[in-house]
mmCIF file of the C-alpha atoms, coordinates in Angstrom:
data_MODEL
# 
_entry.id   MODEL 
# 
loop_
_atom_site.group_PDB 
_atom_site.id 
_atom_site.type_symbol 
_atom_site.label_atom_id 
_atom_site.label_alt_id 
_atom_site.label_comp_id 
_atom_site.label_asym_id 
_atom_site.label_entity_id 
_atom_site.label_seq_id 
_atom_site.pdbx_PDB_ins_code 
_atom_site.Cartn_x 
_atom_site.Cartn_y 
_atom_site.Cartn_z 
_atom_site.occupancy 
_atom_site.B_iso_or_equiv 
_atom_site.pdbx_formal_charge 
_atom_site.auth_seq_id 
_atom_site.auth_comp_id 
_atom_site.auth_asym_id 
_atom_site.auth_atom_id 
_atom_site.pdbx_PDB_model_num 
ATOM 1  C CA . UNK A 1 1  ? 6.085   6.345   13.800  1.00 0.00 ? 1  UNK A CA 1 
ATOM 2  C CA . UNK A 1 2  ? 6.135   3.254   11.609  1.00 0.00 ? 2  UNK A CA 1 
ATOM 3  C CA . UNK A 1 3  ? 3.024   1.935   9.898   1.00 0.00 ? 3  UNK A CA 1 
ATOM 4  C CA . UNK A 1 4  ? 2.172   -1.145  7.858   1.00 0.00 ? 4  UNK A CA 1 
ATOM 5  C CA . UNK A 1 5  ? -0.551  -0.979  5.265   1.00 0.00 ? 5  UNK A CA 1 
ATOM 6  C CA . UNK A 1 6  ? -1.875  -4.092  3.534   1.00 0.00 ? 6  UNK A CA 1 
ATOM 7  C CA . UNK A 1 7  ? -4.409  -4.139  0.738   1.00 0.00 ? 7  UNK A CA 1 
ATOM 8  C CA . UNK A 1 8  ? -5.995  -7.293  -0.685  1.00 0.00 ? 8  UNK A CA 1 
ATOM 9  C CA . UNK A 1 9  ? -7.157  -7.231  -4.305  1.00 0.00 ? 9  UNK A CA 1 
ATOM 10 C CA . UNK A 1 10 ? -10.618 -8.177  -5.491  1.00 0.00 ? 10 UNK A CA 1 
ATOM 11 C CA . UNK A 1 11 ? -10.550 -11.638 -7.098  1.00 0.00 ? 11 UNK A CA 1 
ATOM 12 C CA . UNK A 1 12 ? -9.198  -11.443 -10.650 1.00 0.00 ? 12 UNK A CA 1 
ATOM 13 C CA . UNK A 1 13 ? -8.604  -7.691  -10.411 1.00 0.00 ? 13 UNK A CA 1 
ATOM 14 C CA . UNK A 1 14 ? -5.596  -6.176  -12.164 1.00 0.00 ? 14 UNK A CA 1 
ATOM 15 C CA . UNK A 1 15 ? -4.723  -2.476  -12.389 1.00 0.00 ? 15 UNK A CA 1 
ATOM 16 C CA . UNK A 1 16 ? -4.773  -0.859  -15.810 1.00 0.00 ? 16 UNK A CA 1 
ATOM 17 C CA . UNK A 1 17 ? -1.830  1.087   -17.252 1.00 0.00 ? 17 UNK A CA 1 
ATOM 18 C CA . UNK A 1 18 ? -3.116  4.437   -15.964 1.00 0.00 ? 18 UNK A CA 1 
ATOM 19 C CA . UNK A 1 19 ? -3.395  3.155   -12.374 1.00 0.00 ? 19 UNK A CA 1 
ATOM 20 C CA . UNK A 1 20 ? 0.098   1.656   -12.639 1.00 0.00 ? 20 UNK A CA 1 
ATOM 21 C CA . UNK A 1 21 ? 1.525   5.000   -13.777 1.00 0.00 ? 21 UNK A CA 1 
ATOM 22 C CA . UNK A 1 22 ? -0.291  6.836   -10.985 1.00 0.00 ? 22 UNK A CA 1 
ATOM 23 C CA . UNK A 1 23 ? 1.113   4.296   -8.501  1.00 0.00 ? 23 UNK A CA 1 
ATOM 24 C CA . UNK A 1 24 ? 4.678   4.981   -9.623  1.00 0.00 ? 24 UNK A CA 1 
ATOM 25 C CA . UNK A 1 25 ? 4.171   8.689   -8.952  1.00 0.00 ? 25 UNK A CA 1 
ATOM 26 C CA . UNK A 1 26 ? 2.393   7.943   -5.662  1.00 0.00 ? 26 UNK A CA 1 
ATOM 27 C CA . UNK A 1 27 ? 5.287   5.807   -4.371  1.00 0.00 ? 27 UNK A CA 1 
ATOM 28 C CA . UNK A 1 28 ? 7.807   8.525   -5.280  1.00 0.00 ? 28 UNK A CA 1 
ATOM 29 C CA . UNK A 1 29 ? 6.107   11.234  -3.211  1.00 0.00 ? 29 UNK A CA 1 
ATOM 30 C CA . UNK A 1 30 ? 8.724   13.027  -1.069  1.00 0.00 ? 30 UNK A CA 1 
ATOM 31 C CA . UNK A 1 31 ? 6.704   13.673  2.099   1.00 0.00 ? 31 UNK A CA 1 
ATOM 32 C CA . UNK A 1 32 ? 6.565   10.257  3.775   1.00 0.00 ? 32 UNK A CA 1 
ATOM 33 C CA . UNK A 1 33 ? 9.481   7.843   3.925   1.00 0.00 ? 33 UNK A CA 1 
ATOM 34 C CA . UNK A 1 34 ? 8.471   4.487   2.442   1.00 0.00 ? 34 UNK A CA 1 
ATOM 35 C CA . UNK A 1 35 ? 10.765  1.791   3.838   1.00 0.00 ? 35 UNK A CA 1 
ATOM 36 C CA . UNK A 1 36 ? 9.418   -1.125  1.801   1.00 0.00 ? 36 UNK A CA 1 
ATOM 37 C CA . UNK A 1 37 ? 6.546   -1.787  -0.593  1.00 0.00 ? 37 UNK A CA 1 
ATOM 38 C CA . UNK A 1 38 ? 5.705   -4.786  -2.692  1.00 0.00 ? 38 UNK A CA 1 
ATOM 39 C CA . UNK A 1 39 ? 3.268   -7.357  -3.954  1.00 0.00 ? 39 UNK A CA 1 
ATOM 40 C CA . UNK A 1 40 ? 1.706   -10.126 -1.911  1.00 0.00 ? 40 UNK A CA 1 
ATOM 41 C CA . UNK A 1 41 ? 1.478   -13.296 -4.014  1.00 0.00 ? 41 UNK A CA 1 
ATOM 42 C CA . UNK A 1 42 ? -0.895  -16.236 -3.677  1.00 0.00 ? 42 UNK A CA 1 
ATOM 43 C CA . UNK A 1 43 ? 0.361   -19.864 -3.866  1.00 0.00 ? 43 UNK A CA 1 
ATOM 44 C CA . UNK A 1 44 ? 0.081   -19.785 -7.690  1.00 0.00 ? 44 UNK A CA 1 
ATOM 45 C CA . UNK A 1 45 ? 2.201   -16.641 -7.893  1.00 0.00 ? 45 UNK A CA 1 
ATOM 46 C CA . UNK A 1 46 ? -0.629  -14.256 -8.809  1.00 0.00 ? 46 UNK A CA 1 
ATOM 47 C CA . UNK A 1 47 ? -0.747  -10.810 -7.247  1.00 0.00 ? 47 UNK A CA 1 
ATOM 48 C CA . UNK A 1 48 ? -3.156  -11.016 -4.314  1.00 0.00 ? 48 UNK A CA 1 
ATOM 49 C CA . UNK A 1 49 ? -2.402  -7.668  -2.710  1.00 0.00 ? 49 UNK A CA 1 
ATOM 50 C CA . UNK A 1 50 ? 0.322   -5.367  -1.456  1.00 0.00 ? 50 UNK A CA 1 
ATOM 51 C CA . UNK A 1 51 ? 2.120   -4.427  1.711   1.00 0.00 ? 51 UNK A CA 1 
ATOM 52 C CA . UNK A 1 52 ? 3.894   -1.191  2.513   1.00 0.00 ? 52 UNK A CA 1 
ATOM 53 C CA . UNK A 1 53 ? 5.963   -0.167  5.535   1.00 0.00 ? 53 UNK A CA 1 
ATOM 54 C CA . UNK A 1 54 ? 6.387   3.576   5.962   1.00 0.00 ? 54 UNK A CA 1 
ATOM 55 C CA . UNK A 1 55 ? 7.134   6.342   8.443   1.00 0.00 ? 55 UNK A CA 1 
ATOM 56 C CA . UNK A 1 56 ? 4.619   9.051   9.263   1.00 0.00 ? 56 UNK A CA 1 
ATOM 57 C CA . UNK A 1 57 ? 4.387   11.678  11.981  1.00 0.00 ? 57 UNK A CA 1 
ATOM 58 C CA . UNK A 1 58 ? 1.049   10.354  13.215  1.00 0.00 ? 58 UNK A CA 1 
ATOM 59 C CA . UNK A 1 59 ? -1.916  8.172   12.286  1.00 0.00 ? 59 UNK A CA 1 
ATOM 60 C CA . UNK A 1 60 ? -3.676  11.036  10.485  1.00 0.00 ? 60 UNK A CA 1 
ATOM 61 C CA . UNK A 1 61 ? -0.695  11.414  8.110   1.00 0.00 ? 61 UNK A CA 1 
ATOM 62 C CA . UNK A 1 62 ? -0.617  7.640   7.573   1.00 0.00 ? 62 UNK A CA 1 
ATOM 63 C CA . UNK A 1 63 ? -4.337  7.581   6.793   1.00 0.00 ? 63 UNK A CA 1 
ATOM 64 C CA . UNK A 1 64 ? -3.894  10.442  4.324   1.00 0.00 ? 64 UNK A CA 1 
ATOM 65 C CA . UNK A 1 65 ? -1.225  8.469   2.450   1.00 0.00 ? 65 UNK A CA 1 
ATOM 66 C CA . UNK A 1 66 ? -3.490  5.407   2.311   1.00 0.00 ? 66 UNK A CA 1 
ATOM 67 C CA . UNK A 1 67 ? -6.451  7.472   1.102   1.00 0.00 ? 67 UNK A CA 1 
ATOM 68 C CA . UNK A 1 68 ? -4.353  8.762   -1.825  1.00 0.00 ? 68 UNK A CA 1 
ATOM 69 C CA . UNK A 1 69 ? -3.557  5.243   -3.103  1.00 0.00 ? 69 UNK A CA 1 
ATOM 70 C CA . UNK A 1 70 ? -4.404  4.859   -6.797  1.00 0.00 ? 70 UNK A CA 1 
ATOM 71 C CA . UNK A 1 71 ? -5.383  1.199   -6.212  1.00 0.00 ? 71 UNK A CA 1 
ATOM 72 C CA . UNK A 1 72 ? -7.758  2.189   -3.418  1.00 0.00 ? 72 UNK A CA 1 
ATOM 73 C CA . UNK A 1 73 ? -9.271  5.064   -5.419  1.00 0.00 ? 73 UNK A CA 1 
ATOM 74 C CA . UNK A 1 74 ? -9.783  2.696   -8.388  1.00 0.00 ? 74 UNK A CA 1 
ATOM 75 C CA . UNK A 1 75 ? -11.726 0.271   -6.162  1.00 0.00 ? 75 UNK A CA 1 
ATOM 76 C CA . UNK A 1 76 ? -9.261  -2.602  -6.647  1.00 0.00 ? 76 UNK A CA 1 
ATOM 77 C CA . UNK A 1 77 ? -9.131  -3.676  -2.983  1.00 0.00 ? 77 UNK A CA 1 
ATOM 78 C CA . UNK A 1 78 ? -11.703 -5.942  -1.373  1.00 0.00 ? 78 UNK A CA 1 
ATOM 79 C CA . UNK A 1 79 ? -10.221 -4.955  1.974   1.00 0.00 ? 79 UNK A CA 1 
ATOM 80 C CA . UNK A 1 80 ? -7.277  -3.045  3.376   1.00 0.00 ? 80 UNK A CA 1 
ATOM 81 C CA . UNK A 1 81 ? -5.805  -2.502  6.842   1.00 0.00 ? 81 UNK A CA 1 
ATOM 82 C CA . UNK A 1 82 ? -3.512  0.078   8.410   1.00 0.00 ? 82 UNK A CA 1 
ATOM 83 C CA . UNK A 1 83 ? -1.534  -0.782  11.539  1.00 0.00 ? 83 UNK A CA 1 
ATOM 84 C CA . UNK A 1 84 ? 0.992   1.033   13.663  1.00 0.00 ? 84 UNK A CA 1 
ATOM 85 C CA . UNK A 1 85 ? 4.135   -1.110  13.544  1.00 0.00 ? 85 UNK A CA 1 
ATOM 86 C CA . UNK A 1 86 ? 6.699   -1.600  16.284  1.00 0.00 ? 86 UNK A CA 1 
ATOM 87 C CA . UNK A 1 87 ? 9.925   -3.115  15.007  1.00 0.00 ? 87 UNK A CA 1 
ATOM 88 C CA . UNK A 1 88 ? 11.270  -5.538  17.625  1.00 0.00 ? 88 UNK A CA 1 
ATOM 89 C CA . UNK A 1 89 ? 14.156  -7.039  15.664  1.00 0.00 ? 89 UNK A CA 1 
ATOM 90 C CA . UNK A 1 90 ? 16.368  -5.144  13.245  1.00 0.00 ? 90 UNK A CA 1 
# 
């Protein structure tokens, strides 16, 4: 199953070096295939959040991946959403 996860940063929030290093390790985990991940930028070009598209066996596995996010654990998101994704083109 494909999932999309979007997290929106608290205003003015930036991850510290430790969270960035943890995120690199987190994105390299071998258990779930991450198809795409990247920053969401506001009109001024500042990081406003992130979006990730990934494959998981079921929603429970997808939720477990989200729960392990270093940004989420550090309290950097004002909100985040997980959706099952159905690719219709491509």
